C-alpha positions in Angstrom: 0.0 0.0 0.0 2.8 2.4 0.8 4.5 1.8 -2.6 1.2 2.9 -4.2 1.6 6.4 -2.6 4.7 7.0 -4.8 3.0 5.6 -8.0 -0.2 7.7 -7.7 1.4 11.1 -7.4 1.7 11.7 -11.2 -2.0 11.0 -11.5 -2.8 14.3 -9.8 -0.6 16.2 -12.2 -2.5 14.6 -15.1 -5.8 15.4 -13.5 -4.9 19.0 -13.2 -4.1 19.1 -16.9 -7.5 17.6 -17.8 -9.6 19.8 -15.5 -7.8 23.0 -16.4 -9.2 22.9 -19.9 -12.8 22.6 -18.8 -13.4 26.3 -18.0 -11.8 29.7 -17.6 -10.7 32.1 -14.8 -11.6 35.9 -15.0 -8.7 37.9 -16.4 -8.2 39.8 -13.1 -7.5 36.5 -11.3 -5.2 35.0 -13.8 -1.6 34.3 -12.8 1.1 32.8 -15.2 2.3 30.7 -12.3 -1.1 29.1 -11.9 -2.5 28.0 -15.3 -4.6 25.3 -13.6 -6.3 27.7 -11.2 -9.9 26.3 -11.8 -8.8 22.9 -10.6 -6.6 24.3 -7.8 -9.3 26.4 -6.4 -11.8 23.5 -6.4 -9.2 21.3 -4.7 -8.4 24.1 -2.2 -12.1 24.2 -1.2 -12.1 20.4 -0.8 -9.0 20.6 1.3 -10.4 23.4 3.4 -13.7 21.5 4.0 -11.7 18.3 4.9 -9.5 20.2 7.3 -12.4 21.9 9.0 -14.3 18.6 9.3 -11.4 16.3 10.4 -7.9 17.7 10.6 -8.5 20.8 12.6 -10.7 19.2 15.3 -8.2 16.3 15.6 -5.4 18.8 16.0 -7.3 20.8 18.6 -8.1 17.6 20.5 -4.5 16.5 20.4 -3.3 19.8 21.6 -5.8 19.8 24.4 -4.9 16.4 25.8 -1.1 16.5 25.2 1.0 18.3 27.8 3.2 20.9 26.2 6.6 19.1 27.0 5.2 15.9 25.4 4.0 17.8 22.4 7.4 19.5 21.9 9.1 16.2 22.3 7.0 14.6 19.6 7.7 17.4 17.2 11.4 17.1 18.0 11.2 13.3 17.2 9.8 13.9 13.8 12.2 16.8 13.1 15.0 14.4 13.9 13.7 12.0 11.3 13.4 14.9 8.8 17.1 15.7 9.3 17.9 12.3 7.7 16.1 13.2 4.5 17.8 16.7 4.7 21.3 15.1 4.9 20.6 13.0 1.8 19.4 16.1 -0.1 22.3 18.3 1.0 24.7 15.6 -0.2 22.9 15.4 -3.5 23.4 19.2 -3.8 27.1 18.8 -2.8 26.5 20.9 0.2 28.8 18.7 2.2 29.1 20.9 5.3 25.4 21.1 5.6 25.0 17.4 5.1 27.6 16.9 7.8 25.6 19.2 10.1 22.4 17.2 9.5 24.2 13.9 10.2 25.7 15.5 13.4 22.2 16.5 14.5 20.8 13.0 13.9 23.7 11.4 15.9 23.4 13.8 18.8 19.6 13.9 19.0 19.2 10.2 18.5 21.7 9.3 21.3 21.9 12.1 23.8 18.4 13.4 22.9 16.8 10.0 23.5 15.7 9.1 19.9 15.2 12.8 19.1 12.7 13.5 21.8 15.0 16.3 23.1 16.6 18.7 20.6 20.1 18.7 22.1 21.7 19.5 18.8 20.1 23.0 18.6 21.2 23.7 22.2 24.7 22.8 21.1 24.5 25.3 18.2 24.3 22.7 15.4 22.1 24.3 12.6 19.2 22.6 10.9 18.5 23.0 7.2 15.5 20.7 6.3 16.3 20.3 2.5 14.0 18.1 0.5 14.0 16.6 -3.0 12.0 19.5 -4.5 14.8 21.8 -3.4 17.3 19.5 -4.8 15.6 19.4 -8.2 15.5 23.2 -8.1 19.2 23.5 -7.2 20.0 21.5 -10.4 18.0 23.7 -12.6 14.5 22.2 -12.7 11.9 25.0 -12.9 9.0 25.0 -10.4 6.4 24.3 -13.0 2.8 25.3 -12.5 1.4 25.7 -9.0 -0.6 22.5 -8.1 -2.9 22.0 -5.1 -2.7 18.4 -4.1 -5.6 16.6 -2.4 -5.2 16.6 1.4 -1.5 17.4 1.1 -2.1 21.0 0.1 0.0 23.5 -2.0 2.7 22.2 -4.2 4.2 22.6 -7.7 4.9 20.1 -10.5 8.5 20.0 -9.4 7.7 19.6 -5.7 5.2 16.9 -6.5 7.8 14.9 -8.2 10.2 15.6 -5.4 7.6 14.4 -2.9 7.9 10.9 -4.3 11.7 11.0 -3.4 11.0 12.3 0.0 8.6 9.5 0.7 11.0 6.8 -0.4 13.9 8.3 1.7 11.8 8.8 4.7 12.9 6.3 7.4 9.3 5.7 8.4 8.5 4.5 4.8 10.9 1.6 5.3 9.3 0.2 8.4 8.1 -3.4 8.0 5.0 -3.1 10.1 2.2 -1.2 8.4 0.4 -0.6 11.7 3.4 1.2 13.1 4.0 3.1 9.9 0.5 4.4 9.6 0.3 5.2 13.3 3.4 7.3 13.1 2.3 9.0 9.9 -1.1 10.0 11.4 0.7 11.2 14.6 3.1 13.3 12.6 0.3 14.8 10.5 -1.8 15.7 13.5 1.2 17.1 15.3 2.2 19.3 12.4 -1.4 20.5 12.0 -1.5 21.4 15.7 1.6 23.5 15.4 -0.2 25.5 12.6 -3.4 26.2 14.5 -2.4 29.8 15.5 -1.1 30.6 12.1 -4.3 29.3 10.4 -6.4 31.7 12.6 -4.2 34.7 11.7 -4.5 33.8 8.0 -8.3 33.6 8.2 -8.3 37.1 9.7 -5.8 38.7 7.4 -6.5 37.2 3.9 -9.3 38.4 1.6 -8.6 35.6 -0.9 -7.3 32.7 1.2 -6.4 30.7 -1.9 -4.3 33.4 -3.5 -2.7 34.1 -0.1 -1.7 30.4 0.3 -0.5 30.1 -3.3 1.6 33.3 -3.2 3.1 32.5 0.2 3.9 28.9 -0.8 5.6 29.9 -4.0 7.6 32.7 -2.4 8.8 30.4 0.4 9.8 27.6 -1.9 11.7 30.1 -4.1 13.6 31.3 -1.1 14.4 27.8 0.1 15.7 26.7 -3.3 18.1 29.7 -3.3 19.0 29.3 0.4 17.3 32.5 1.3 18.9 34.6 -1.4 16.9 34.3 -4.6 18.2 36.4 -7.6 16.2 39.6 -8.0 16.0 39.3 -11.8 14.9 35.6 -11.9 11.8 35.1 -14.0 9.3 32.4 -13.1 10.0 29.3 -15.1 7.1 26.9 -15.8 9.4 24.1 -16.8 13.2 24.3 -16.9 15.7 26.9 -15.7 18.7 26.4 -17.9 20.8 29.1 -16.1 20.2 27.7 -12.6 22.9 25.1 -12.9 25.5 27.7 -13.7 24.7 29.8 -10.7 
């Protein structure tokens, strides 16, 4: 079943291509980064309804019954696992010092930090980077491609959707032999992350006139900053497919 997760990801890209041709978006709302906006807005509404019905109440309940130190420890545990994926991606980008930092964090937090429950590495001044396969593809010149709203998973792009398959395969949880343990940890990680975003979600609801456009623009800006390690070139144009100059930078 877990293997099917990787195989079905391209399906949603194809679905967006089909649905995008079924209608049109008013000129004022068009964005060259978002040619599939009709599909994306429909999926955003579905995700919002699903979140309000299931994810948000679960996260609120989790936050209510979980003592703050335990909640922080669970977040640290999953962040420690994410450092493993980050180390692989930093190595693929030949950022060896960062890869070494990620490995150092995993070693320290897994041992002294009791399997990552305590974030000892941060207290020791070892930085965290959290690189993923989408960033790796961007580093090697792959353009972001059109914005794409994934079911349940939320905002993405064609490049990051392809990268997501790599992240799933490298994720240590994906390689667990017991499906019950795997899915239990995946659910716990998802609810823990949603609980951490409760306050931010309330602020967005108050501040954004068009929640979809706000989420899209914030996501694309953040991903662009991450690909360029916080220093994106000012004159870079949005590339729907391939950035031939990125490899030379």
